[in-house]
C-alpha positions in Angstrom: -11.8 -34.5 -1.6 -14.1 -31.7 -0.6 -15.2 -30.6 2.9 -17.9 -28.1 3.8 -17.5 -26.0 6.9 -20.2 -24.0 8.6 -18.6 -20.7 7.7 -16.2 -21.5 4.9 -16.2 -23.8 1.9 -12.8 -25.4 1.7 -12.0 -27.7 -1.2 -8.9 -29.8 -1.4 -8.1 -31.0 -4.9 -4.9 -32.8 -5.7 -3.2 -31.3 -2.7 -4.2 -27.8 -3.6 -6.0 -26.1 -0.7 -8.3 -23.5 -2.2 -10.3 -21.1 0.0 -13.6 -20.2 -1.6 -14.7 -16.8 -0.4 -17.8 -16.7 1.7 -21.1 -16.0 -0.1 -22.1 -12.3 0.2 -25.1 -13.3 2.2 -22.9 -14.5 5.0 -20.7 -11.4 5.2 -21.3 -9.0 8.1 -23.3 -6.0 7.2 -20.5 -3.6 7.7 -18.1 -5.0 5.1 -19.6 -3.1 2.1 -19.8 0.3 3.9 -16.3 -0.2 5.4 -14.8 -0.9 2.0 -16.4 2.2 0.6 -15.3 4.3 3.6 -11.7 3.0 3.4 -11.6 3.9 -0.3 -12.9 7.4 0.3 -10.5 7.9 3.2 -7.3 7.1 1.3 -8.6 9.1 -1.7 -8.9 12.2 0.4 -5.2 12.2 1.4 -3.9 14.1 -1.6 -6.4 16.9 -1.3 -5.9 17.4 2.5 -2.1 17.3 2.1 -2.4 19.9 -0.7 -4.4 22.1 1.5 -1.5 22.4 4.0 0.3 24.6 1.5 2.0 26.7 4.1 4.1 23.7 5.2 7.4 22.5 3.7 6.8 19.1 1.9 9.4 16.9 3.6 8.4 18.1 7.1 4.8 17.7 6.2 5.4 14.0 5.1 7.1 13.4 8.5 4.2 14.9 10.4 1.7 12.5 9.0 3.9 9.5 9.9 4.5 10.8 13.4 0.8 11.0 14.1 0.2 7.6 12.5 2.9 6.0 14.6 1.3 7.3 17.8 -2.0 5.6 16.7 -0.1 2.4 16.0 1.8 2.3 19.3 -1.0 0.7 21.5 -1.4 -2.1 19.0 2.4 -2.7 18.9 2.6 -2.9 22.7 -0.3 -5.3 22.9 1.1 -7.7 20.2 4.7 -7.4 21.5 3.6 -8.5 25.0 1.8 -11.5 23.5 4.9 -12.7 21.7 7.1 -15.5 22.9 10.8 -15.0 23.9 11.8 -16.8 20.7 9.8 -14.4 18.5 11.3 -11.4 20.4 14.8 -12.7 19.9 14.1 -13.2 16.2 13.0 -9.5 16.0 16.5 -8.4 17.2 18.5 -10.5 14.7 20.8 -8.7 12.3 18.9 -9.8 9.2 15.5 -8.7 10.7 16.9 -5.3 11.7 18.4 -4.8 8.3 15.1 -5.6 6.5 13.3 -3.3 9.0 15.7 -0.5 8.2 15.3 -1.0 4.4 11.5 -1.1 4.7 11.5 2.0 6.9 13.9 4.0 4.8 12.1 3.2 1.6 8.8 4.2 3.2 10.2 7.5 4.2 11.4 8.1 0.6 7.9 7.1 -0.7 6.1 9.6 1.4 8.7 12.4 1.1 8.9 12.2 -2.7 5.1 11.9 -3.1 4.3 14.9 -0.9 7.1 16.8 -2.7 5.6 15.9 -6.0 2.3 17.4 -5.1 4.0 20.8 -5.0 5.7 20.4 -8.4 3.2 18.6 -10.6 -0.6 18.3 -10.9 -2.5 16.3 -8.3 -3.9 13.8 -10.9 -0.4 13.2 -12.3 1.0 12.6 -8.9 -1.8 10.2 -7.9 -1.6 8.3 -11.2 2.1 7.9 -11.2 2.3 6.9 -7.6 -0.1 4.0 -8.3 2.5 2.2 -10.4 4.1 -0.3 -7.9 2.5 -3.4 -9.6 4.0 -2.3 -12.9 7.4 -1.5 -11.4 7.5 -4.9 -9.7 6.7 -6.6 -12.9 9.4 -4.6 -14.7 11.8 -5.6 -12.0 10.9 -9.2 -12.4 11.4 -8.9 -16.1 14.9 -7.4 -15.6 15.8 -10.4 -13.4 14.6 -12.6 -16.2 11.8 -14.1 -14.2 9.0 -15.5 -16.2 6.0 -13.2 -16.9 2.7 -14.2 -18.4 1.5 -12.6 -21.6 -1.1 -10.7 -19.6 1.5 -9.2 -17.2 3.6 -8.2 -20.2 0.7 -6.5 -21.9 -0.3 -4.8 -18.7 3.2 -3.4 -18.2 3.3 -2.1 -21.8 -0.2 -0.5 -21.4 0.9 1.2 -18.2 4.1 2.5 -19.6 2.2 3.8 -22.7 -0.3 5.6 -20.3 2.6 7.3 -18.5 4.1 8.4 -21.8 0.7 9.8 -23.0 0.3 11.7 -19.8 3.8 13.2 -20.0 3.5 14.2 -23.7 -0.1 15.4 -23.2 1.0 17.9 -20.5 3.2 19.6 -23.1 0.5 19.5 -25.8 -2.0 21.1 -23.4 0.7 23.5 -22.1 -0.2 22.5 -18.5 2.1 24.8 -16.5 1.3 23.0 -13.2 3.0 19.8 -14.5 6.8 19.6 -14.4 9.2 16.8 -15.3 10.7 17.0 -11.8 7.3 16.6 -10.1 6.4 13.6 -12.3 9.7 12.0 -11.8 9.4 12.4 -8.0 6.0 10.7 -8.1 7.4 7.8 -10.1 10.3 7.5 -7.8 7.9 7.5 -4.9 6.1 4.5 -6.5 9.5 2.8 -6.9 10.4 3.4 -3.3 7.1 1.8 -2.2 7.9 -1.2 -4.3 11.1 -1.6 -2.4 9.2 -1.1 0.9 6.7 -3.9 0.2 9.4 -6.2 -1.2 11.5 -5.9 2.0 8.5 -6.1 4.2 7.1 -9.2 2.6 9.9 -11.3 4.2 9.1 -9.9 7.6 5.3 -10.3 7.4 5.7 -14.0 6.9 6.1 -14.3 10.6 5.8 -10.9 12.2 2.4 -9.6 13.4 0.9 -6.6 11.8 1.5 -3.9 14.4 4.9 -5.3 15.5 6.0 -4.7 11.9 4.1 -1.5 11.0 4.9 0.6 14.1 8.8 0.3 13.9 8.9 1.1 10.2 6.4 3.9 10.5 8.2 5.5 13.5 11.6 5.0 11.8 10.4 6.7 8.6 9.0 9.6 10.6 12.3 9.9 12.4 14.3 9.9 9.2 11.9 12.5 7.6 12.2 14.6 10.7 16.0 14.8 10.4 15.8 15.2 6.6 13.4 18.1 7.1 15.7 19.9 9.5 18.7 19.5 7.2 17.0 20.4 3.9 14.2 22.8 5.0 15.3 24.1 8.4 14.2 23.6 12.0 11.4 26.2 12.0 11.1 27.8 8.5 12.4 26.8 5.1 14.1 29.1 2.7 10.8 29.5 0.8 9.1 30.9 3.9 7.2 27.7 4.6 6.8 26.2 8.1 9.2 23.3 8.7 10.6 21.3 11.5 9.6 18.0 13.2 7.2 19.4 15.7 5.6 22.3 13.8 2.4 20.3 13.1 1.2 21.1 16.6 0.5 24.6 15.3 -3.2 25.3 15.0 -3.3 25.6 11.2 -1.7 22.1 10.8 -2.9 20.2 13.8 -6.3 19.1 12.6 -5.4 18.4 9.0 -2.5 16.3 10.1 -4.6 14.4 12.6 -7.2 13.8 9.9 -4.5 12.3 7.6 -3.4 10.0 10.4 -6.9 8.9 11.5 -8.6 8.9 8.1 -6.3 7.7 5.3 -3.7 6.2 7.7 -6.0 4.3 10.1 -9.5 4.1 8.7 -8.3 3.6 5.2 -5.5 1.1 5.4 -6.7 -0.6 8.6 -10.1 -0.8 7.1 -8.8 -2.6 4.0 -7.0 -5.0 6.3 -10.2 -5.7 8.2 -12.4 -6.4 5.1 -9.7 -8.8 3.7 -11.2 -11.3 6.2 -14.4 -11.4 4.2 -13.7 -10.4 0.6 -11.2 -11.3 -2.1 -7.8 -9.5 -1.9 -8.3 -8.7 -5.6 -11.4 -6.7 -4.7 -9.4 -4.7 -2.2 -6.6 -4.2 -4.8 -9.2 -2.8 -7.3 -10.6 -0.5 -4.7 -7.2 0.9 -4.0 -6.6 1.4 -7.7 -9.5 3.8 -7.8 -7.7 6.2 -5.5 -6.4 8.4 -8.4 -9.9 8.7 -9.8 -11.7 9.6 -6.5 -8.7 11.6 -5.3 -8.8 13.8 -8.3 -12.5 14.2 -8.0 -12.3 15.2 -4.4 -9.5 17.7 -5.1 -11.6 19.2 -8.0 -14.8 19.4 -5.8 -12.9 21.2 -3.0 -11.2 23.6 -5.4 -7.8 22.2 -4.4 -6.9 21.2 -8.0 -8.4 21.9 -11.4 -10.1 19.1 -13.4 -7.6 17.0 -15.3 -7.1 17.6 -19.0 -8.1 15.3 -21.8 -4.6 13.8 -22.2 -4.2 13.2 -18.5 -7.6 11.4 -18.5 -6.6 9.3 -21.5 -3.1 8.5 -20.3 -4.4 7.9 -16.7 -7.1 5.5 -18.0 -4.4 3.5 -19.9 -2.1 3.5 -16.8 -4.9 2.3 -14.5 -6.0 -0.4 -17.0 -2.4 -1.6 -17.2 -2.1 -1.7 -13.4 -5.4 -3.7 -13.1 -4.3 -6.0 -15.9 -1.0 -6.7 -14.2 -2.8 -7.5 -10.9 -5.2 -9.9 -12.6 -2.6 -11.6 -14.7 -0.2 -11.9 -11.8 -2.7 -13.6 -9.6 -3.8 -15.9 -12.4 -0.2 -16.9 -13.2 0.7 -17.6 -9.5 -2.4 -19.7 -9.0 -1.5 -21.7 -12.1 2.1 -22.2 -11.0 0.8 -23.3 -7.6 -1.5 -25.9 -9.2 1.2 -27.2 -11.6 3.7 -27.5 -8.8 1.3 -29.3 -6.6 0.4 -31.8 -9.4 4.0 -33.0 -9.3 4.0 -33.6 -5.6 2.3 -36.1 -3.3 -1.3 -35.8 -2.4 -0.6 -34.3 1.1 -1.9 -30.7 1.3 0.9 -28.2 1.7 1.7 -27.2 5.2 1.5 -23.4 5.5 2.6 -21.9 8.7 2.4 -18.3 9.7 2.0 -16.0 12.7 -1.3 -14.1 12.6 -1.7 -10.5 13.7 -2.6 -11.7 17.2 0.7 -13.5 17.7 -0.8 -17.0 17.2 0.9 -19.5 14.9 -1.6 -21.0 12.4 -1.2 -23.4 9.6 -3.2 -24.8 6.6 -4.2 -27.9 8.5 -6.2 -26.0 11.1 -9.0 -23.8 10.0 -11.5 -22.6 12.5 -14.6 -20.6 12.0 -13.1 -17.6 13.9 -10.3 -17.1 11.4 -11.0 -19.2 8.3 -9.8 -16.6 5.9 -6.1 -16.3 7.0 -5.0 -19.0 4.6 -6.2 -16.9 1.7 -4.0 -14.1 3.0 -1.0 -16.4 3.3 -1.2 -17.1 -0.4 -1.1 -13.5 -1.5 1.7 -11.9 -3.5 3.9 -9.4 -1.6 2.2 -6.4 -3.2 -1.3 -7.7 -2.2 -0.2 -8.5 1.4 1.0 -4.9 2.0 -1.5 -2.7 0.2 -3.3 -2.2 3.5 -0.3 -1.2 5.4 0.9 2.3 6.1 
């Protein structure tokens, strides 16, 4: 059975509800420019963070999340007021609070370790290694003996090979900027982000975007603030760098930190969330994968970091190809599993219920022309659902 809608083409075939993305001629004019702008915004984060070299790394990571949380607060209040009493009571349940704590804590480790890695390894190494969550999630699934497709396995192997080539190449090229501790911190940052999105995927099944993002961002900022005080000091670290939870209000750090919150934090990640309404999630995932390439180019153009060496380029290309391969193969496998599962059930289309980012419960049986693309989002993998989040 197939049914054409004025703004969406929706086909139901053997109880599989497939949303076919709108033709490019029907997309709003701003989708393409916004996708490019969002990619450029997140790619600039490493260079701007590196420019704040007078600040201690853990405190610096907390500053960005503080400013981002302030930007997210109005959206949180608006969506919270629109929620029902039942949804608010669900928010305060022990299980929900535990997942929020895990997601927030892992987010703080992600940003803290990544910003710390920028001081102890090269910027290209840091960006490439921190882009490994898809590979880490696939490795985790393999350790749990969950089935992986051949493409996912090959993608993981290619990504690991790329990381090894990068590590070995730094010694061959005698790159003094690269250290094992810095590379390890960047990798652990990617692992922390994998934990963050795994915990958050359970909450985002019913929790609106800002109701989820604000608490975990504010919580991560609070944790990094305390960690910065304990490890680096309240005003100045032992290395003579500025530290403390409120030192970003100083003139030399105020505008760079606001840029990180507004640019990469809001325009970048919120922009990706906006274009998901009109383009394939895979296209957004591929755009995000380009961050190490554009980020390294921006850092080189602004004299923040030298151009990457030959072995870094080679290993980085292998790692990025592996990441893309895992994303493609994972999406293909999950779609195939969905089709095979559905062929063994009755002909009734699956009922998919979720709360959208405006607090309205929607399901797969009601598709309106205002929000016909939400079903596509509801079928995403956890990693794809949360790429656009802070």
